[in-house]
C-alpha positions in Angstrom: 9.1 -17.8 31.0 5.9 -15.8 31.0 6.5 -12.4 29.4 3.7 -10.2 28.2 4.2 -11.5 24.7 4.4 -15.1 25.8 1.1 -15.3 27.6 -1.0 -15.2 24.4 -4.6 -16.3 24.1 -6.3 -19.7 24.6 -6.8 -21.7 21.4 -10.3 -20.5 20.8 -11.9 -18.7 17.9 -13.5 -16.0 20.1 -13.2 -13.5 21.5 -11.0 -11.5 19.2 -7.9 -10.1 20.9 -7.6 -6.3 20.6 -4.9 -3.8 21.3 -1.2 -3.3 20.4 2.1 -2.6 22.0 2.7 0.6 19.9 0.5 2.7 17.8 0.0 0.7 14.6 -0.8 3.9 12.7 2.6 5.5 13.7 4.6 5.1 10.5 8.2 5.6 9.5 9.5 5.6 6.0 9.4 1.9 6.1 5.7 1.5 7.1 4.4 1.0 10.7 6.8 1.4 13.6 7.2 -2.0 15.2 8.8 -2.9 18.6 11.9 -5.0 19.0 10.0 -7.6 21.0 12.2 -10.7 21.4 12.6 -11.9 25.0 15.8 -10.7 26.8 18.7 -13.0 26.0 18.6 -14.5 29.4 15.0 -15.4 29.0 15.3 -17.2 25.7 14.6 -20.9 25.7 17.4 -21.7 23.2 20.0 -19.7 21.3 21.8 -20.7 18.2 24.9 -18.7 17.2 24.5 -19.8 13.6 20.9 -18.5 13.5 21.8 -15.2 15.3 24.5 -14.6 12.6 22.0 -15.3 9.9 19.5 -12.9 11.4 22.1 -10.1 11.4 23.2 -11.0 7.8 19.7 -11.1 6.4 18.6 -7.9 8.1 21.3 -6.1 6.2 19.6 -7.2 2.9 16.2 -5.7 4.0 15.6 -2.1 3.0 12.3 -1.7 4.9 12.9 -0.9 8.6 9.6 -2.5 9.8 10.3 -5.6 7.8 13.7 -5.9 9.4 12.2 -5.8 12.9 9.5 -8.3 12.0 12.1 -10.7 10.7 14.2 -10.3 13.8 11.3 -10.9 16.1 9.6 -13.8 14.2 12.3 -16.0 12.8 13.8 -17.2 16.1 10.4 -17.2 17.9 10.2 -21.0 18.2 13.7 -21.2 19.7 13.2 -18.1 21.9 9.9 -19.2 23.4 8.8 -22.8 22.8 11.7 -25.2 23.3 12.0 -27.6 26.2 15.1 -29.8 25.7 16.6 -32.7 27.7 17.7 -36.3 27.4 15.7 -39.5 27.3 17.4 -42.9 27.6 20.7 -41.3 26.7 19.5 -39.6 23.5 18.4 -36.0 22.8 14.8 -35.2 23.7 13.0 -32.0 22.6 9.4 -31.0 23.4 8.1 -28.0 21.3 4.9 -26.2 22.5 2.8 -24.6 19.8 2.8 -21.3 21.5 0.0 -20.4 23.9 -0.9 -24.1 24.5 1.3 -26.4 26.6 1.1 -29.3 24.1 3.1 -30.5 21.1 1.4 -30.9 17.8 3.1 -33.2 15.3 2.3 -30.8 12.5 3.1 -27.6 14.2 6.3 -28.7 15.9 7.6 -30.1 12.5 6.8 -26.8 10.7 8.1 -24.6 13.5 11.7 -25.9 13.3 11.8 -26.7 9.5 13.7 -23.5 8.5 16.4 -24.2 11.2 17.5 -27.4 9.5 19.8 -25.6 7.1 21.9 -24.4 10.1 22.3 -27.8 11.8 25.7 -28.6 10.3 27.1 -25.2 11.7 25.7 -25.7 15.2 26.0 -29.0 17.1 23.7 -28.0 19.8 21.0 -27.1 17.3 21.6 -30.4 15.5 21.0 -32.3 18.8 17.9 -30.2 19.5 16.5 -31.1 16.1 17.4 -34.8 16.5 15.5 -34.6 19.8 12.3 -33.6 18.0 12.6 -36.4 15.6 13.0 -38.9 18.5 10.2 -37.4 20.5 7.9 -37.6 17.6 8.7 -41.2 17.1 7.7 -42.0 20.6 4.5 -40.0 20.2 3.5 -41.9 17.1 4.1 -45.2 19.0 1.7 -44.0 21.7 -1.0 -43.4 19.1 -0.6 -42.7 15.4 -4.1 -41.2 15.2 -3.4 -38.4 17.7 -2.5 -34.9 16.5 -1.2 -33.5 19.8 0.6 -34.8 22.9 1.3 -33.8 26.4 4.7 -33.2 27.9 4.5 -36.2 30.2 2.4 -39.3 29.8 1.0 -38.6 33.3 -0.3 -35.2 32.2 -4.1 -34.9 31.4 -5.4 -34.2 27.9 -6.1 -30.6 26.9 -9.1 -29.3 28.8 -11.4 -29.3 25.8 -10.5 -32.9 24.9 -11.0 -34.6 28.3 -14.5 -35.8 27.6 -14.0 -36.7 23.9 -15.6 -40.0 22.9 -12.5 -41.7 21.5 -9.7 -43.8 22.9 -7.4 -41.4 24.8 -4.1 -43.0 25.5 -1.8 -41.6 28.3 0.3 -38.8 26.8 -2.3 -37.8 24.2 -3.4 -34.2 24.4 -6.0 -34.4 21.6 -6.9 -37.2 19.2 -8.1 -35.7 15.9 -7.0 -37.9 13.0 -5.3 -35.8 10.3 -3.3 -37.3 7.5 -0.9 -34.3 7.5 0.3 -34.9 11.1 2.1 -38.0 10.1 3.3 -36.5 6.8 4.9 -33.6 8.6 6.9 -36.0 10.9 8.2 -37.8 7.8 9.1 -34.4 6.2 11.1 -33.4 9.3 12.9 -36.7 9.6 13.8 -36.7 5.9 14.9 -33.0 6.1 17.0 -33.7 9.2 18.7 -36.6 7.5 19.4 -34.6 4.3 20.6 -31.6 6.3 23.0 -33.5 8.6 23.6 -36.9 7.1 22.9 -38.3 10.5 21.4 -41.9 10.5 21.4 -42.4 14.2 17.8 -41.5 14.8 16.7 -44.2 12.2 16.9 -47.1 14.6 14.5 -49.9 15.5 12.1 -47.6 17.2 12.0 -45.3 14.2 11.3 -48.3 12.0 8.4 -49.3 14.3 6.9 -45.8 14.1 7.3 -45.9 10.3 5.5 -49.2 10.2 2.7 -47.7 12.4 2.4 -44.8 9.8 2.0 -47.3 7.0 -0.5 -49.4 9.0 -2.5 -46.3 9.8 -2.6 -45.0 6.2 -3.6 -48.4 5.0 -6.4 -48.8 7.7 -7.7 -45.4 6.6 -8.0 -46.4 3.0 -11.0 -48.2 4.5 -11.1 -50.9 1.9 -12.6 -53.6 4.2 -13.9 -51.6 7.2 -14.0 -48.1 8.7 -10.9 -49.1 10.8 -10.4 -48.6 14.5 -10.7 -44.8 14.7 -13.8 -42.8 15.8 -14.2 -39.5 17.5 -17.0 -37.5 18.9 -17.1 -34.3 21.0 -19.9 -32.3 22.6 -19.2 -29.0 20.9 -21.0 -25.9 19.6 -19.3 -26.1 16.2 -20.0 -29.1 13.9 -16.4 -28.8 12.8 -15.2 -30.1 16.2 -16.9 -33.5 16.0 -17.7 -36.3 13.5 -20.9 -37.6 12.1 -22.2 -41.2 12.1 -21.1 -42.5 15.4 -17.8 -40.7 15.1 -16.6 -42.3 11.8 -17.3 -39.3 9.7 -19.5 -38.7 6.6 -19.6 -41.6 4.1 -17.2 -41.9 1.3 -16.6 -44.7 -1.2 -13.2 -46.4 -0.8 -11.1 -45.8 -3.9 -7.5 -46.1 -2.8 -7.2 -42.6 -1.3 -6.7 -42.1 2.4 -9.6 -41.0 4.6 -8.8 -38.0 6.8 -11.3 -37.0 9.5 -9.8 -33.6 10.1 -8.0 -30.9 8.2 -4.7 -29.2 9.2 -6.9 -26.5 10.8 -8.2 -29.2 13.2 -11.6 -28.7 11.5 -13.6 -31.8 10.6 -13.7 -32.7 6.9 -17.1 -32.6 5.1 -16.0 -35.2 2.6 -13.4 -37.6 4.1 -11.2 -37.8 1.0 -9.2 -34.7 1.7 -7.3 -34.0 -1.5 -4.3 -31.8 -0.5 -3.5 -34.2 2.4 -3.5 -37.2 0.0 -1.1 -35.4 -2.3 1.1 -34.6 0.7 0.9 -38.3 1.7 2.2 -39.4 -1.7 5.2 -37.1 -1.3 5.8 -38.1 2.3 5.6 -41.8 1.5 8.3 -41.2 -1.1 10.5 -39.6 1.6 9.7 -42.5 3.9 10.8 -45.0 1.2 14.0 -43.1 0.7 14.7 -43.0 4.5 13.9 -46.6 4.9 16.2 -47.7 2.1 19.2 -45.5 2.8 19.1 -44.2 6.4 17.5 -47.2 8.1 18.7 -49.9 5.6 15.3 -51.6 5.5 14.4 -52.5 1.9 11.2 -54.2 2.8 9.9 -51.1 4.6 11.0 -49.0 1.7 9.1 -51.2 -0.8 5.9 -51.0 1.2 6.1 -47.2 1.4 6.8 -46.9 -2.3 3.9 -49.2 -3.2 1.4 -47.3 -1.0 2.6 -44.0 -2.5 2.0 -45.2 -6.0 -1.5 -46.5 -5.1 -2.6 -43.3 -3.4 -1.1 -41.2 -6.2 -3.1 -43.1 -8.9 -6.3 -42.9 -6.9 -6.0 -39.2 -6.2 -5.2 -38.5 -9.9 -8.2 -40.5 -10.9 -10.8 -39.2 -8.4 -9.8 -35.8 -7.1 -9.9 -33.5 -10.1 -12.9 -31.5 -11.2 -13.8 -29.2 -14.1 -14.7 -25.8 -12.7 -16.9 -23.6 -15.0 -14.6 -20.6 -14.7 -11.1 -22.1 -13.9 -11.2 -25.4 -15.8 -9.5 -28.6 -14.6 -8.3 -28.2 -11.0 -8.0 -30.1 -7.8 -11.0 -30.4 -5.5 -10.5 -29.7 -1.8 -12.4 -32.8 -0.7 -14.3 -35.6 -2.5 -16.4 -38.5 -1.4 -15.8 -41.1 -4.1 -19.5 -40.9 -5.1 -19.0 -37.9 -7.5 -19.5 -35.2 -4.9 -16.8 -32.6 -4.3 -16.1 -29.6 -2.1 -14.6 -26.6 -3.8 -12.8 -24.2 -1.4 -9.4 -23.6 0.2 -8.3 -23.2 3.7 -5.4 -21.1 5.0 -3.4 -24.0 6.3 -0.9 -26.4 4.8 -1.7 -28.7 3.1 -4.2 -26.8 1.0 -4.7 -25.9 -2.6 -2.4 -22.8 -2.5 0.2 -24.4 -0.1 0.6 -27.6 -2.2 3.4 -25.9 -4.1 5.0 -24.7 -0.9 5.2 -28.4 0.3 6.3 -29.6 -3.2 8.0 -26.9 -5.3 8.0 -29.3 -8.3 4.3 -28.6 -8.8 4.5 -24.9 -9.1 4.5 -24.9 -12.9 1.8 -27.6 -13.2 -1.2 -26.1 -15.0 -3.7 -28.0 -12.8 -2.0 -26.5 -9.7 -1.9 -23.0 -11.2 -5.7 -23.2 -11.9 -6.3 -24.5 -8.4 -4.3 -21.6 -7.0 -6.1 -19.0 -9.1 -9.4 -20.4 -7.9 -8.3 -20.3 -4.2 -7.2 -16.7 -4.5 -10.5 -15.6 -6.0 -14.0 -14.8 -4.9 -15.0 -18.3 -6.1 -13.4 -19.6 -2.9 -15.9 -19.1 -0.1 -13.1 -18.5 2.4 -11.2 -15.9 0.4 -11.7 -12.5 2.0 -10.9 -9.0 0.7 -10.8 -6.1 3.1 -9.4 -2.7 3.7 -6.4 -4.1 5.6 -5.5 -7.1 3.3 -6.8 -9.9 1.3 -6.2 -13.6 2.0 -7.7 -17.0 2.9 -9.2 -18.0 6.2 -11.4 -20.9 7.0 -14.2 -22.1 9.2 -11.9 -22.5 12.2 -12.2 -18.8 13.1 -15.1 -17.9 10.8 -15.9 -15.4 8.1 -13.8 -12.3 7.4 -10.8 -13.6 9.3 -7.7 -13.7 7.2 -4.8 -16.0 8.3 -1.3 -14.4 7.8 -0.1 -17.9 6.9 -2.3 -17.8 3.8 -0.6 -14.6 2.7 2.8 -16.3 3.3 1.9 -19.4 1.2 0.8 -17.0 -1.5 4.2 -15.4 -1.5 6.0 -18.7 -1.3 4.2 -20.0 -4.4 4.3 -16.8 -6.5 6.5 -16.2 -9.5 5.7 -12.4 -9.5 7.9 -10.0 -7.6 5.0 -7.5 -7.5 2.7 -10.1 -5.9 5.3 -11.1 -3.4 6.0 -7.4 -2.4 2.2 -6.9 -1.9 2.1 -9.9 0.4 5.0 -8.5 2.4 3.2 -5.2 2.8 0.1 -6.9 4.0 2.1 -9.0 6.5 4.1 -6.0 7.7 1.0 -3.8 8.2 -1.3 -6.3 10.0 0.5 -7.2 13.2 -1.5 -4.7 15.2 1.7 -3.1 16.2 2.9 -6.2 18.1 5.7 -7.1 15.7 4.6 -10.7 15.5 2.3 -12.8 13.3 -1.1 -14.0 14.6 -3.4 -16.9 13.8 -5.9 -14.6 12.1 -7.0 -11.0 11.9 -10.2 -9.2 10.8 -10.0 -8.2 7.1 -10.8 -4.6 7.9 -9.2 -4.3 11.3 -5.9 -6.1 12.2 -6.3 -4.9 15.8 -8.9 -7.7 16.1 -6.8 -10.9 16.0 -6.6 -14.4 17.4 -3.5 -15.9 19.1 -0.9 -13.4 20.0 1.7 -16.2 20.5 1.6 -18.5 17.5 5.1 -19.7 16.9 4.4 -21.6 13.6 3.2 -18.5 11.8 6.2 -16.5 13.2 8.8 -19.0 12.1 7.1 -19.4 8.7 7.4 -15.7 8.1 11.1 -16.0 8.9 11.4 -18.9 6.5 9.8 -16.8 3.7 12.3 -13.9 4.3 15.2 -16.4 4.1 13.9 -17.8 0.8 13.5 -14.4 -0.7 17.0 -13.3 0.5 18.5 -16.3 -1.3 16.3 -16.4 -4.4 14.8 -13.0 -5.0 17.0 -10.5 -3.1 15.8 -7.5 -5.1 12.3 -7.9 -3.4 14.0 -7.1 -0.1 16.7 -4.7 -1.1 14.2 -2.2 -2.6 11.9 -0.2 -0.3 8.4 -1.7 0.0 6.6 1.6 0.2 
């Protein structure tokens, strides 16, 4: 399918896209007038009756007409446009593109389908599709646990911008940027699938081999004895697209934390001990231990995962906090083990704000709250206030570019109805009339945006609305204004 909405933009920070499907200034009582922009039913990649029923039900709870349309467009966008399902060796197999790029990111694909898990027991076809993602990700990890994105077939070439990277490119790898969170997200999805369905069939010998590869990779990247086998260099205009020092990254002192060469934005870390990803790894290793013990019946694997989780947790607690002159004790964004730290936040997850989205148990933690307050202030160099909205961006696109995802994570982690409603207004009013979320938009002009087909952001918005409908319905049932 290649509709006007589906064509999207290449994954590049420039040029900005401009234009809209309808006049974004034409307003109704519920804000801007947005188009019903889903593909025609016959053009949708996958349809779940359970999800269609949920869309209809939740829409009835939303007072704002534009917000209704936005939810209807965005929540099923991954299923509508990115799913390629089949069978591999007699088992379900699902390939999920990220949107405008024909490749499957471990992180993106996991996040894109996360809010669909709750419907899996009601829809057998959906359950099988989700199982197919878990199984496909297992095979990807066994190809190369250091890769972040994979091609549809092992015979397909890497992404055009990765072809000449100086790293070991295995067949089937689309790009090889080592990011801790890629492996964490696959564990999160596998654990979520098991909890949602009770199905233990995916947790076979091949899954155990992939789990062992994750533990081996995390341990290698603690770099206690050596830098490990991974290095990466790219000829690029941006220093965030390559690594220093022969491709091994800037120096850091091993302290038990895991080294990450790239962030979830695909940007290179300045200091390799990336704090939010280490905290995410602690949580993911706990899930892995639970899966190994109960779904895979492998107590030895479970013990190894639990031990590594404890080691990384203690190291991060000891080395990753700083005292900010304005906000007090908070998490650094990156550290190097030598006493240096980077204080910022990025729009992506894991990040300082999004930590409590990934782990709701931290939302009342004073250290998290101080970190969140820092990230949503002018003390964060990538927090932007404009006439259209305020939110967090990052170096991936550049200055003054707000990512809608950052506004969503702010809403997910807020305990204030007023703050959440403000986030919804910003999200509603910054689609440039397309009725879909984008990767980023200019803080003063939402008609300047990147990536018109970015399924992760679309589905994440749907997930936010589902959460509010279940936990804070008054936010939706009252007009936004």
